[in-house]
PDB file with one MODEL, atoms N, CA, C and O in Angstrom:
MODEL        1
ATOM      1  N   UNK A   1      35.675  13.887   5.437  1.00  0.00           N
ATOM      2  CA  UNK A   1      34.867  12.724   5.103  1.00  0.00           C
ATOM      3  C   UNK A   1      33.487  12.793   5.748  1.00  0.00           C
ATOM      4  O   UNK A   1      32.612  11.987   5.429  1.00  0.00           O
ATOM      5  N   UNK A   2      33.286  13.753   6.654  1.00  0.00           N
ATOM      6  CA  UNK A   2      31.994  13.870   7.322  1.00  0.00           C
ATOM      7  C   UNK A   2      30.860  14.163   6.357  1.00  0.00           C
ATOM      8  O   UNK A   2      29.725  13.750   6.597  1.00  0.00           O
ATOM      9  N   UNK A   3      31.144  14.869   5.270  1.00  0.00           N
ATOM     10  CA  UNK A   3      30.076  15.245   4.353  1.00  0.00           C
ATOM     11  C   UNK A   3      29.998  14.323   3.147  1.00  0.00           C
ATOM     12  O   UNK A   3      29.348  14.666   2.159  1.00  0.00           O
ATOM     13  N   UNK A   4      30.646  13.153   3.202  1.00  0.00           N
ATOM     14  CA  UNK A   4      30.636  12.214   2.091  1.00  0.00           C
ATOM     15  C   UNK A   4      29.214  11.920   1.631  1.00  0.00           C
ATOM     16  O   UNK A   4      28.409  11.375   2.387  1.00  0.00           O
ATOM     17  N   UNK A   5      28.912  12.279   0.398  1.00  0.00           N
ATOM     18  CA  UNK A   5      27.627  11.943  -0.189  1.00  0.00           C
ATOM     19  C   UNK A   5      26.443  12.697   0.355  1.00  0.00           C
ATOM     20  O   UNK A   5      25.307  12.376   0.008  1.00  0.00           O
ATOM     21  N   UNK A   6      26.662  13.691   1.199  1.00  0.00           N
ATOM     22  CA  UNK A   6      25.517  14.383   1.780  1.00  0.00           C
ATOM     23  C   UNK A   6      24.877  15.362   0.794  1.00  0.00           C
ATOM     24  O   UNK A   6      23.749  15.806   1.007  1.00  0.00           O
ATOM     25  N   UNK A   7      25.592  15.700  -0.288  1.00  0.00           N
ATOM     26  CA  UNK A   7      25.020  16.630  -1.264  1.00  0.00           C
ATOM     27  C   UNK A   7      24.713  15.955  -2.602  1.00  0.00           C
ATOM     28  O   UNK A   7      24.366  16.634  -3.568  1.00  0.00           O
ATOM     29  N   UNK A   8      24.838  14.627  -2.666  1.00  0.00           N
ATOM     30  CA  UNK A   8      24.540  13.874  -3.882  1.00  0.00           C
ATOM     31  C   UNK A   8      23.250  13.102  -3.652  1.00  0.00           C
ATOM     32  O   UNK A   8      23.136  12.352  -2.683  1.00  0.00           O
ATOM     33  N   UNK A   9      22.272  13.286  -4.550  1.00  0.00           N
ATOM     34  CA  UNK A   9      21.001  12.579  -4.420  1.00  0.00           C
ATOM     35  C   UNK A   9      20.919  11.446  -5.442  1.00  0.00           C
ATOM     36  O   UNK A   9      21.347  11.589  -6.587  1.00  0.00           O
ATOM     37  N   UNK A  10      20.367  10.334  -5.008  1.00  0.00           N
ATOM     38  CA  UNK A  10      20.177   9.153  -5.841  1.00  0.00           C
ATOM     39  C   UNK A  10      18.697   8.781  -5.753  1.00  0.00           C
ATOM     40  O   UNK A  10      18.112   8.783  -4.670  1.00  0.00           O
ATOM     41  N   UNK A  11      18.100   8.462  -6.903  1.00  0.00           N
ATOM     42  CA  UNK A  11      16.712   8.015  -6.868  1.00  0.00           C
ATOM     43  C   UNK A  11      16.694   6.502  -6.654  1.00  0.00           C
ATOM     44  O   UNK A  11      17.289   5.741  -7.417  1.00  0.00           O
ATOM     45  N   UNK A  12      15.993   6.090  -5.593  1.00  0.00           N
ATOM     46  CA  UNK A  12      15.905   4.681  -5.242  1.00  0.00           C
ATOM     47  C   UNK A  12      14.509   4.191  -5.584  1.00  0.00           C
ATOM     48  O   UNK A  12      13.510   4.771  -5.159  1.00  0.00           O
ATOM     49  N   UNK A  13      14.455   3.127  -6.350  1.00  0.00           N
ATOM     50  CA  UNK A  13      13.182   2.519  -6.747  1.00  0.00           C
ATOM     51  C   UNK A  13      13.103   1.156  -6.081  1.00  0.00           C
ATOM     52  O   UNK A  13      14.028   0.352  -6.188  1.00  0.00           O
ATOM     53  N   UNK A  14      11.998   0.898  -5.397  1.00  0.00           N
ATOM     54  CA  UNK A  14      11.839  -0.363  -4.675  1.00  0.00           C
ATOM     55  C   UNK A  14      10.432  -0.905  -4.858  1.00  0.00           C
ATOM     56  O   UNK A  14       9.487  -0.162  -5.124  1.00  0.00           O
ATOM     57  N   UNK A  15      10.319  -2.206  -4.710  1.00  0.00           N
ATOM     58  CA  UNK A  15       9.003  -2.838  -4.759  1.00  0.00           C
ATOM     59  C   UNK A  15       8.161  -2.262  -3.634  1.00  0.00           C
ATOM     60  O   UNK A  15       8.648  -2.123  -2.512  1.00  0.00           O
ATOM     61  N   UNK A  16       6.920  -1.926  -3.907  1.00  0.00           N
ATOM     62  CA  UNK A  16       6.038  -1.327  -2.903  1.00  0.00           C
ATOM     63  C   UNK A  16       5.837  -2.288  -1.732  1.00  0.00           C
ATOM     64  O   UNK A  16       5.490  -3.454  -1.920  1.00  0.00           O
ATOM     65  N   UNK A  17       6.057  -1.784  -0.539  1.00  0.00           N
ATOM     66  CA  UNK A  17       5.896  -2.596   0.655  1.00  0.00           C
ATOM     67  C   UNK A  17       4.450  -2.775   1.089  1.00  0.00           C
ATOM     68  O   UNK A  17       4.124  -3.735   1.787  1.00  0.00           O
ATOM     69  N   UNK A  18       3.575  -1.851   0.678  1.00  0.00           N
ATOM     70  CA  UNK A  18       2.178  -1.952   1.105  1.00  0.00           C
ATOM     71  C   UNK A  18       1.398  -3.007   0.323  1.00  0.00           C
ATOM     72  O   UNK A  18       0.565  -3.714   0.889  1.00  0.00           O
ATOM     73  N   UNK A  19       1.668  -3.110  -0.975  1.00  0.00           N
ATOM     74  CA  UNK A  19       0.934  -4.076  -1.799  1.00  0.00           C
ATOM     75  C   UNK A  19       1.791  -5.284  -2.153  1.00  0.00           C
ATOM     76  O   UNK A  19       1.316  -6.207  -2.815  1.00  0.00           O
ATOM     77  N   UNK A  20       3.047  -5.287  -1.718  1.00  0.00           N
ATOM     78  CA  UNK A  20       3.935  -6.399  -2.024  1.00  0.00           C
ATOM     79  C   UNK A  20       4.341  -6.454  -3.487  1.00  0.00           C
ATOM     80  O   UNK A  20       4.802  -7.485  -3.975  1.00  0.00           O
ATOM     81  N   UNK A  21       4.167  -5.333  -4.184  1.00  0.00           N
ATOM     82  CA  UNK A  21       4.557  -5.279  -5.585  1.00  0.00           C
ATOM     83  C   UNK A  21       3.524  -5.804  -6.554  1.00  0.00           C
ATOM     84  O   UNK A  21       3.850  -6.099  -7.704  1.00  0.00           O
ATOM     85  N   UNK A  22       2.263  -5.929  -6.107  1.00  0.00           N
ATOM     86  CA  UNK A  22       1.215  -6.389  -7.025  1.00  0.00           C
ATOM     87  C   UNK A  22       0.346  -5.249  -7.544  1.00  0.00           C
ATOM     88  O   UNK A  22      -0.396  -5.432  -8.509  1.00  0.00           O
ATOM     89  N   UNK A  23       0.424  -4.089  -6.926  1.00  0.00           N
ATOM     90  CA  UNK A  23      -0.293  -2.916  -7.416  1.00  0.00           C
ATOM     91  C   UNK A  23      -1.706  -2.736  -6.896  1.00  0.00           C
ATOM     92  O   UNK A  23      -2.336  -1.714  -7.167  1.00  0.00           O
ATOM     93  N   UNK A  24      -2.212  -3.706  -6.156  1.00  0.00           N
ATOM     94  CA  UNK A  24      -3.563  -3.595  -5.590  1.00  0.00           C
ATOM     95  C   UNK A  24      -3.547  -3.978  -4.114  1.00  0.00           C
ATOM     96  O   UNK A  24      -2.694  -4.741  -3.662  1.00  0.00           O
ATOM     97  N   UNK A  25      -4.500  -3.435  -3.382  1.00  0.00           N
ATOM     98  CA  UNK A  25      -4.693  -3.782  -1.972  1.00  0.00           C
ATOM     99  C   UNK A  25      -6.187  -4.003  -1.730  1.00  0.00           C
ATOM    100  O   UNK A  25      -7.026  -3.607  -2.540  1.00  0.00           O
ATOM    101  N   UNK A  26      -6.493  -4.621  -0.639  1.00  0.00           N
ATOM    102  CA  UNK A  26      -7.891  -4.831  -0.277  1.00  0.00           C
ATOM    103  C   UNK A  26      -8.503  -3.514   0.198  1.00  0.00           C
ATOM    104  O   UNK A  26      -7.891  -2.791   0.984  1.00  0.00           O
ATOM    105  N   UNK A  27      -9.698  -3.206  -0.274  1.00  0.00           N
ATOM    106  CA  UNK A  27     -10.424  -2.017   0.188  1.00  0.00           C
ATOM    107  C   UNK A  27     -10.602  -2.135   1.699  1.00  0.00           C
ATOM    108  O   UNK A  27     -10.956  -3.199   2.206  1.00  0.00           O
ATOM    109  N   UNK A  28     -10.354  -1.040   2.413  1.00  0.00           N
ATOM    110  CA  UNK A  28     -10.374  -1.092   3.875  1.00  0.00           C
ATOM    111  C   UNK A  28     -11.707  -1.561   4.460  1.00  0.00           C
ATOM    112  O   UNK A  28     -11.731  -2.188   5.519  1.00  0.00           O
ATOM    113  N   UNK A  29     -12.813  -1.261   3.777  1.00  0.00           N
ATOM    114  CA  UNK A  29     -14.107  -1.710   4.303  1.00  0.00           C
ATOM    115  C   UNK A  29     -14.286  -3.221   4.165  1.00  0.00           C
ATOM    116  O   UNK A  29     -14.908  -3.861   5.013  1.00  0.00           O
ATOM    117  N   UNK A  30     -13.739  -3.780   3.095  1.00  0.00           N
ATOM    118  CA  UNK A  30     -13.796  -5.243   2.965  1.00  0.00           C
ATOM    119  C   UNK A  30     -12.975  -5.884   4.074  1.00  0.00           C
ATOM    120  O   UNK A  30     -13.384  -6.900   4.638  1.00  0.00           O
ATOM    121  N   UNK A  31     -11.824  -5.304   4.392  1.00  0.00           N
ATOM    122  CA  UNK A  31     -11.016  -5.819   5.494  1.00  0.00           C
ATOM    123  C   UNK A  31     -11.761  -5.767   6.811  1.00  0.00           C
ATOM    124  O   UNK A  31     -11.705  -6.698   7.614  1.00  0.00           O
ATOM    125  N   UNK A  32     -12.467  -4.651   7.021  1.00  0.00           N
ATOM    126  CA  UNK A  32     -13.269  -4.511   8.246  1.00  0.00           C
ATOM    127  C   UNK A  32     -14.362  -5.573   8.298  1.00  0.00           C
ATOM    128  O   UNK A  32     -14.592  -6.186   9.341  1.00  0.00           O
ATOM    129  N   UNK A  33     -15.032  -5.787   7.167  1.00  0.00           N
ATOM    130  CA  UNK A  33     -16.088  -6.803   7.106  1.00  0.00           C
ATOM    131  C   UNK A  33     -15.535  -8.182   7.439  1.00  0.00           C
ATOM    132  O   UNK A  33     -16.109  -8.902   8.254  1.00  0.00           O
ATOM    133  N   UNK A  34     -14.414  -8.554   6.807  1.00  0.00           N
ATOM    134  CA  UNK A  34     -13.857  -9.889   7.032  1.00  0.00           C
ATOM    135  C   UNK A  34     -13.321 -10.073   8.447  1.00  0.00           C
ATOM    136  O   UNK A  34     -13.268 -11.200   8.940  1.00  0.00           O
ATOM    137  N   UNK A  35     -12.923  -8.987   9.110  1.00  0.00           N
ATOM    138  CA  UNK A  35     -12.525  -9.105  10.520  1.00  0.00           C
ATOM    139  C   UNK A  35     -13.746  -9.369  11.403  1.00  0.00           C
ATOM    140  O   UNK A  35     -13.659 -10.094  12.394  1.00  0.00           O
ATOM    141  N   UNK A  36     -14.891  -8.770  11.033  1.00  0.00           N
ATOM    142  CA  UNK A  36     -16.117  -8.974  11.816  1.00  0.00           C
ATOM    143  C   UNK A  36     -16.777 -10.305  11.497  1.00  0.00           C
ATOM    144  O   UNK A  36     -17.237 -11.016  12.390  1.00  0.00           O
ATOM    145  N   UNK A  37     -16.818 -10.632  10.206  1.00  0.00           N
ATOM    146  CA  UNK A  37     -17.489 -11.859   9.749  1.00  0.00           C
ATOM    147  C   UNK A  37     -16.548 -12.545   8.747  1.00  0.00           C
ATOM    148  O   UNK A  37     -16.523 -12.166   7.576  1.00  0.00           O
ATOM    149  N   UNK A  38     -15.780 -13.539   9.183  1.00  0.00           N
ATOM    150  CA  UNK A  38     -14.786 -14.147   8.298  1.00  0.00           C
ATOM    151  C   UNK A  38     -15.333 -14.720   6.989  1.00  0.00           C
ATOM    152  O   UNK A  38     -14.668 -14.633   5.956  1.00  0.00           O
ATOM    153  N   UNK A  39     -16.523 -15.299   7.015  1.00  0.00           N
ATOM    154  CA  UNK A  39     -17.126 -15.862   5.793  1.00  0.00           C
ATOM    155  C   UNK A  39     -18.558 -15.343   5.662  1.00  0.00           C
ATOM    156  O   UNK A  39     -19.509 -16.074   5.937  1.00  0.00           O
ATOM    157  N   UNK A  40     -18.718 -14.075   5.239  1.00  0.00           N
ATOM    158  CA  UNK A  40     -20.058 -13.485   5.191  1.00  0.00           C
ATOM    159  C   UNK A  40     -20.893 -14.036   4.037  1.00  0.00           C
ATOM    160  O   UNK A  40     -20.381 -14.384   2.973  1.00  0.00           O
ATOM    161  N   UNK A  41     -22.190 -14.099   4.290  1.00  0.00           N
ATOM    162  CA  UNK A  41     -23.130 -14.456   3.223  1.00  0.00           C
ATOM    163  C   UNK A  41     -23.388 -13.204   2.381  1.00  0.00           C
ATOM    164  O   UNK A  41     -23.008 -12.101   2.773  1.00  0.00           O
ATOM    165  N   UNK A  42     -24.028 -13.375   1.237  1.00  0.00           N
ATOM    166  CA  UNK A  42     -24.362 -12.229   0.394  1.00  0.00           C
ATOM    167  C   UNK A  42     -25.237 -11.237   1.152  1.00  0.00           C
ATOM    168  O   UNK A  42     -25.065 -10.026   1.015  1.00  0.00           O
ATOM    169  N   UNK A  43     -26.175 -11.743   1.951  1.00  0.00           N
ATOM    170  CA  UNK A  43     -27.058 -10.864   2.720  1.00  0.00           C
ATOM    171  C   UNK A  43     -26.263 -10.066   3.757  1.00  0.00           C
ATOM    172  O   UNK A  43     -26.536  -8.885   3.969  1.00  0.00           O
ATOM    173  N   UNK A  44     -25.286 -10.701   4.401  1.00  0.00           N
ATOM    174  CA  UNK A  44     -24.457 -10.008   5.382  1.00  0.00           C
ATOM    175  C   UNK A  44     -23.584  -8.943   4.714  1.00  0.00           C
ATOM    176  O   UNK A  44     -23.369  -7.869   5.277  1.00  0.00           O
ATOM    177  N   UNK A  45     -23.085  -9.243   3.514  1.00  0.00           N
ATOM    178  CA  UNK A  45     -22.287  -8.264   2.763  1.00  0.00           C
ATOM    179  C   UNK A  45     -23.148  -7.056   2.427  1.00  0.00           C
ATOM    180  O   UNK A  45     -22.737  -5.914   2.634  1.00  0.00           O
ATOM    181  N   UNK A  46     -24.340  -7.312   1.909  1.00  0.00           N
ATOM    182  CA  UNK A  46     -25.254  -6.221   1.546  1.00  0.00           C
ATOM    183  C   UNK A  46     -25.608  -5.370   2.753  1.00  0.00           C
ATOM    184  O   UNK A  46     -25.590  -4.141   2.677  1.00  0.00           O
ATOM    185  N   UNK A  47     -25.932  -6.021   3.874  1.00  0.00           N
ATOM    186  CA  UNK A  47     -26.313  -5.289   5.090  1.00  0.00           C
ATOM    187  C   UNK A  47     -25.130  -4.463   5.607  1.00  0.00           C
ATOM    188  O   UNK A  47     -25.319  -3.320   6.024  1.00  0.00           O
ATOM    189  N   UNK A  48     -23.939  -5.012   5.585  1.00  0.00           N
ATOM    190  CA  UNK A  48     -22.754  -4.304   6.059  1.00  0.00           C
ATOM    191  C   UNK A  48     -22.526  -3.035   5.245  1.00  0.00           C
ATOM    192  O   UNK A  48     -22.345  -1.955   5.807  1.00  0.00           O
ATOM    193  N   UNK A  49     -22.536  -3.168   3.922  1.00  0.00           N
ATOM    194  CA  UNK A  49     -22.258  -2.007   3.086  1.00  0.00           C
ATOM    195  C   UNK A  49     -23.416  -1.004   3.078  1.00  0.00           C
ATOM    196  O   UNK A  49     -23.194   0.191   2.880  1.00  0.00           O
ATOM    197  N   UNK A  50     -24.612  -1.464   3.283  1.00  0.00           N
ATOM    198  CA  UNK A  50     -25.740  -0.544   3.421  1.00  0.00           C
ATOM    199  C   UNK A  50     -25.540   0.329   4.661  1.00  0.00           C
ATOM    200  O   UNK A  50     -25.795   1.532   4.625  1.00  0.00           O
ATOM    201  N   UNK A  51     -25.078  -0.285   5.767  1.00  0.00           N
ATOM    202  CA  UNK A  51     -24.781   0.481   6.990  1.00  0.00           C
ATOM    203  C   UNK A  51     -23.653   1.483   6.760  1.00  0.00           C
ATOM    204  O   UNK A  51     -23.587   2.513   7.431  1.00  0.00           O
ATOM    205  N   UNK A  52     -22.779   1.186   5.827  1.00  0.00           N
ATOM    206  CA  UNK A  52     -21.658   2.082   5.519  1.00  0.00           C
ATOM    207  C   UNK A  52     -22.031   3.137   4.483  1.00  0.00           C
ATOM    208  O   UNK A  52     -21.198   3.963   4.108  1.00  0.00           O
ATOM    209  N   UNK A  53     -23.289   3.112   4.015  1.00  0.00           N
ATOM    210  CA  UNK A  53     -23.746   4.147   3.102  1.00  0.00           C
ATOM    211  C   UNK A  53     -23.761   3.764   1.633  1.00  0.00           C
ATOM    212  O   UNK A  53     -24.032   4.611   0.781  1.00  0.00           O
ATOM    213  N   UNK A  54     -23.477   2.516   1.320  1.00  0.00           N
ATOM    214  CA  UNK A  54     -23.516   2.063  -0.070  1.00  0.00           C
ATOM    215  C   UNK A  54     -24.916   1.539  -0.371  1.00  0.00           C
ATOM    216  O   UNK A  54     -25.340   0.508   0.152  1.00  0.00           O
ATOM    217  N   UNK A  55     -25.618   2.270  -1.224  1.00  0.00           N
ATOM    218  CA  UNK A  55     -26.998   1.890  -1.532  1.00  0.00           C
ATOM    219  C   UNK A  55     -27.067   0.852  -2.645  1.00  0.00           C
ATOM    220  O   UNK A  55     -27.996   0.045  -2.682  1.00  0.00           O
ATOM    221  N   UNK A  56     -26.108   0.865  -3.541  1.00  0.00           N
ATOM    222  CA  UNK A  56     -26.075  -0.102  -4.641  1.00  0.00           C
ATOM    223  C   UNK A  56     -25.044  -1.174  -4.367  1.00  0.00           C
ATOM    224  O   UNK A  56     -24.993  -1.773  -3.293  1.00  0.00           O
ATOM    225  N   UNK A  57     -24.232  -1.389  -5.369  1.00  0.00           N
ATOM    226  CA  UNK A  57     -23.175  -2.392  -5.236  1.00  0.00           C
ATOM    227  C   UNK A  57     -22.106  -1.921  -4.256  1.00  0.00           C
ATOM    228  O   UNK A  57     -21.850  -0.723  -4.136  1.00  0.00           O
ATOM    229  N   UNK A  58     -21.487  -2.861  -3.560  1.00  0.00           N
ATOM    230  CA  UNK A  58     -20.383  -2.485  -2.670  1.00  0.00           C
ATOM    231  C   UNK A  58     -19.169  -2.074  -3.508  1.00  0.00           C
ATOM    232  O   UNK A  58     -19.129  -2.341  -4.709  1.00  0.00           O
ATOM    233  N   UNK A  59     -18.187  -1.435  -2.889  1.00  0.00           N
ATOM    234  CA  UNK A  59     -16.977  -1.081  -3.634  1.00  0.00           C
ATOM    235  C   UNK A  59     -16.232  -2.358  -4.035  1.00  0.00           C
ATOM    236  O   UNK A  59     -16.465  -3.416  -3.453  1.00  0.00           O
ATOM    237  N   UNK A  60     -15.351  -2.268  -5.009  1.00  0.00           N
ATOM    238  CA  UNK A  60     -14.575  -3.460  -5.369  1.00  0.00           C
ATOM    239  C   UNK A  60     -13.735  -3.915  -4.179  1.00  0.00           C
ATOM    240  O   UNK A  60     -13.281  -3.097  -3.379  1.00  0.00           O
ATOM    241  N   UNK A  61     -13.534  -5.213  -4.072  1.00  0.00           N
ATOM    242  CA  UNK A  61     -12.757  -5.727  -2.941  1.00  0.00           C
ATOM    243  C   UNK A  61     -11.296  -5.310  -3.046  1.00  0.00           C
ATOM    244  O   UNK A  61     -10.660  -5.026  -2.031  1.00  0.00           O
ATOM    245  N   UNK A  62     -10.762  -5.269  -4.255  1.00  0.00           N
ATOM    246  CA  UNK A  62      -9.383  -4.832  -4.450  1.00  0.00           C
ATOM    247  C   UNK A  62      -9.375  -3.484  -5.152  1.00  0.00           C
ATOM    248  O   UNK A  62     -10.118  -3.260  -6.108  1.00  0.00           O
ATOM    249  N   UNK A  63      -8.524  -2.591  -4.663  1.00  0.00           N
ATOM    250  CA  UNK A  63      -8.386  -1.268  -5.270  1.00  0.00           C
ATOM    251  C   UNK A  63      -6.915  -1.016  -5.582  1.00  0.00           C
ATOM    252  O   UNK A  63      -6.033  -1.686  -5.045  1.00  0.00           O
ATOM    253  N   UNK A  64      -6.666  -0.063  -6.437  1.00  0.00           N
ATOM    254  CA  UNK A  64      -5.303   0.315  -6.764  1.00  0.00           C
ATOM    255  C   UNK A  64      -4.590   0.769  -5.492  1.00  0.00           C
ATOM    256  O   UNK A  64      -5.147   1.526  -4.697  1.00  0.00           O
ATOM    257  N   UNK A  65      -3.389   0.313  -5.309  1.00  0.00           N
ATOM    258  CA  UNK A  65      -2.625   0.643  -4.100  1.00  0.00           C
ATOM    259  C   UNK A  65      -2.412   2.155  -4.018  1.00  0.00           C
ATOM    260  O   UNK A  65      -1.873   2.751  -4.950  1.00  0.00           O
ATOM    261  N   UNK A  66      -2.828   2.782  -2.916  1.00  0.00           N
ATOM    262  CA  UNK A  66      -2.660   4.233  -2.803  1.00  0.00           C
ATOM    263  C   UNK A  66      -1.206   4.664  -2.600  1.00  0.00           C
ATOM    264  O   UNK A  66      -0.866   5.819  -2.856  1.00  0.00           O
ATOM    265  N   UNK A  67      -0.354   3.757  -2.147  1.00  0.00           N
ATOM    266  CA  UNK A  67       1.046   4.108  -1.919  1.00  0.00           C
ATOM    267  C   UNK A  67       1.820   4.216  -3.230  1.00  0.00           C
ATOM    268  O   UNK A  67       2.580   5.163  -3.431  1.00  0.00           O
ATOM    269  N   UNK A  68       1.622   3.239  -4.122  1.00  0.00           N
ATOM    270  CA  UNK A  68       2.360   3.232  -5.396  1.00  0.00           C
ATOM    271  C   UNK A  68       1.483   3.602  -6.583  1.00  0.00           C
ATOM    272  O   UNK A  68       1.951   3.585  -7.721  1.00  0.00           O
ATOM    273  N   UNK A  69       0.226   3.935  -6.339  1.00  0.00           N
ATOM    274  CA  UNK A  69      -0.733   4.259  -7.400  1.00  0.00           C
ATOM    275  C   UNK A  69      -0.868   3.127  -8.412  1.00  0.00           C
ATOM    276  O   UNK A  69      -1.113   3.368  -9.594  1.00  0.00           O
ATOM    277  N   UNK A  70      -0.710   1.904  -7.948  1.00  0.00           N
ATOM    278  CA  UNK A  70      -0.878   0.742  -8.807  1.00  0.00           C
ATOM    279  C   UNK A  70       0.329   0.417  -9.670  1.00  0.00           C
ATOM    280  O   UNK A  70       0.269  -0.505 -10.484  1.00  0.00           O
ATOM    281  N   UNK A  71       1.431   1.157  -9.512  1.00  0.00           N
ATOM    282  CA  UNK A  71       2.607   0.923 -10.347  1.00  0.00           C
ATOM    283  C   UNK A  71       3.470  -0.232  -9.850  1.00  0.00           C
ATOM    284  O   UNK A  71       4.345  -0.705 -10.575  1.00  0.00           O
ATOM    285  N   UNK A  72       3.238  -0.685  -8.637  1.00  0.00           N
ATOM    286  CA  UNK A  72       3.969  -1.765  -7.976  1.00  0.00           C
ATOM    287  C   UNK A  72       5.318  -1.313  -7.419  1.00  0.00           C
ATOM    288  O   UNK A  72       6.015  -2.109  -6.791  1.00  0.00           O
ATOM    289  N   UNK A  73       5.700  -0.056  -7.635  1.00  0.00           N
ATOM    290  CA  UNK A  73       7.000   0.449  -7.215  1.00  0.00           C
ATOM    291  C   UNK A  73       6.853   1.769  -6.456  1.00  0.00           C
ATOM    292  O   UNK A  73       5.924   2.538  -6.703  1.00  0.00           O
ATOM    293  N   UNK A  74       7.769   2.014  -5.544  1.00  0.00           N
ATOM    294  CA  UNK A  74       7.867   3.325  -4.907  1.00  0.00           C
ATOM    295  C   UNK A  74       9.227   3.904  -5.275  1.00  0.00           C
ATOM    296  O   UNK A  74      10.196   3.176  -5.491  1.00  0.00           O
ATOM    297  N   UNK A  75       9.274   5.219  -5.339  1.00  0.00           N
ATOM    298  CA  UNK A  75      10.522   5.898  -5.661  1.00  0.00           C
ATOM    299  C   UNK A  75      10.739   7.030  -4.677  1.00  0.00           C
ATOM    300  O   UNK A  75       9.803   7.739  -4.306  1.00  0.00           O
ATOM    301  N   UNK A  76      11.973   7.188  -4.264  1.00  0.00           N
ATOM    302  CA  UNK A  76      12.305   8.300  -3.379  1.00  0.00           C
ATOM    303  C   UNK A  76      13.743   8.724  -3.642  1.00  0.00           C
ATOM    304  O   UNK A  76      14.571   7.932  -4.092  1.00  0.00           O
ATOM    305  N   UNK A  77      14.015   9.975  -3.353  1.00  0.00           N
ATOM    306  CA  UNK A  77      15.358  10.516  -3.487  1.00  0.00           C
ATOM    307  C   UNK A  77      16.035  10.423  -2.131  1.00  0.00           C
ATOM    308  O   UNK A  77      15.483  10.864  -1.123  1.00  0.00           O
ATOM    309  N   UNK A  78      17.226   9.851  -2.106  1.00  0.00           N
ATOM    310  CA  UNK A  78      18.000   9.754  -0.871  1.00  0.00           C
ATOM    311  C   UNK A  78      19.412  10.247  -1.149  1.00  0.00           C
ATOM    312  O   UNK A  78      19.869  10.248  -2.292  1.00  0.00           O
ATOM    313  N   UNK A  79      20.088  10.660  -0.106  1.00  0.00           N
ATOM    314  CA  UNK A  79      21.479  11.092  -0.290  1.00  0.00           C
ATOM    315  C   UNK A  79      22.345   9.858  -0.496  1.00  0.00           C
ATOM    316  O   UNK A  79      21.995   8.754  -0.080  1.00  0.00           O
ATOM    317  N   UNK A  80      23.476  10.069  -1.142  1.00  0.00           N
ATOM    318  CA  UNK A  80      24.424   8.978  -1.354  1.00  0.00           C
ATOM    319  C   UNK A  80      24.856   8.409  -0.007  1.00  0.00           C
ATOM    320  O   UNK A  80      25.042   7.200   0.133  1.00  0.00           O
ATOM    321  N   UNK A  81      25.012   9.270   0.964  1.00  0.00           N
ATOM    322  CA  UNK A  81      25.388   8.814   2.314  1.00  0.00           C
ATOM    323  C   UNK A  81      24.320   7.880   2.891  1.00  0.00           C
ATOM    324  O   UNK A  81      24.645   6.823   3.433  1.00  0.00           O
ATOM    325  N   UNK A  82      23.046   8.271   2.775  1.00  0.00           N
ATOM    326  CA  UNK A  82      21.964   7.432   3.310  1.00  0.00           C
ATOM    327  C   UNK A  82      21.913   6.090   2.580  1.00  0.00           C
ATOM    328  O   UNK A  82      21.696   5.050   3.202  1.00  0.00           O
ATOM    329  N   UNK A  83      22.115   6.115   1.259  1.00  0.00           N
ATOM    330  CA  UNK A  83      22.120   4.868   0.487  1.00  0.00           C
ATOM    331  C   UNK A  83      23.281   3.982   0.934  1.00  0.00           C
ATOM    332  O   UNK A  83      23.115   2.774   1.098  1.00  0.00           O
ATOM    333  N   UNK A  84      24.423   4.568   1.127  1.00  0.00           N
ATOM    334  CA  UNK A  84      25.601   3.820   1.605  1.00  0.00           C
ATOM    335  C   UNK A  84      25.305   3.177   2.947  1.00  0.00           C
ATOM    336  O   UNK A  84      25.656   2.018   3.170  1.00  0.00           O
ATOM    337  N   UNK A  85      24.659   3.918   3.850  1.00  0.00           N
ATOM    338  CA  UNK A  85      24.331   3.375   5.170  1.00  0.00           C
ATOM    339  C   UNK A  85      23.309   2.245   5.055  1.00  0.00           C
ATOM    340  O   UNK A  85      23.410   1.238   5.755  1.00  0.00           O
ATOM    341  N   UNK A  86      22.313   2.416   4.160  1.00  0.00           N
ATOM    342  CA  UNK A  86      21.307   1.352   3.971  1.00  0.00           C
ATOM    343  C   UNK A  86      21.969   0.077   3.454  1.00  0.00           C
ATOM    344  O   UNK A  86      21.677  -1.018   3.934  1.00  0.00           O
ATOM    345  N   UNK A  87      22.851   0.223   2.486  1.00  0.00           N
ATOM    346  CA  UNK A  87      23.494  -0.947   1.880  1.00  0.00           C
ATOM    347  C   UNK A  87      24.467  -1.620   2.840  1.00  0.00           C
ATOM    348  O   UNK A  87      24.636  -2.839   2.796  1.00  0.00           O
ATOM    349  N   UNK A  88      25.103  -0.846   3.699  1.00  0.00           N
ATOM    350  CA  UNK A  88      26.060  -1.440   4.632  1.00  0.00           C
ATOM    351  C   UNK A  88      25.367  -2.251   5.712  1.00  0.00           C
ATOM    352  O   UNK A  88      26.016  -3.054   6.381  1.00  0.00           O
ATOM    353  N   UNK A  89      24.047  -2.062   5.904  1.00  0.00           N
ATOM    354  CA  UNK A  89      23.287  -2.821   6.897  1.00  0.00           C
ATOM    355  C   UNK A  89      22.776  -4.140   6.336  1.00  0.00           C
ATOM    356  O   UNK A  89      22.282  -4.982   7.086  1.00  0.00           O
ATOM    357  N   UNK A  90      22.890  -4.326   5.036  1.00  0.00           N
ATOM    358  CA  UNK A  90      22.357  -5.552   4.414  1.00  0.00           C
ATOM    359  C   UNK A  90      23.291  -6.723   4.596  1.00  0.00           C
ATOM    360  O   UNK A  90      22.996  -7.825   4.135  1.00  0.00           O
TER     361      UNK A  90
ENDMDL
END
């Protein structure tokens, strides 16, 4: 019984934990800006992104989640044993 499920793989699909299943996340520079200035004016936004090398418009505030590529789901292969252990902890 020691090798139960150790050679059987199951594909597990789960809601993405990084974006919460919405498919988008905040661009890291926008997060940095809001940590420095919680309610920035347009001039402060422009100055911040100019310092970061953006000469024109700033990047979009929300971008496709890099973890799930905007699909809202993550998938991984796990052994049947690992799945059994995960489910027994629930």
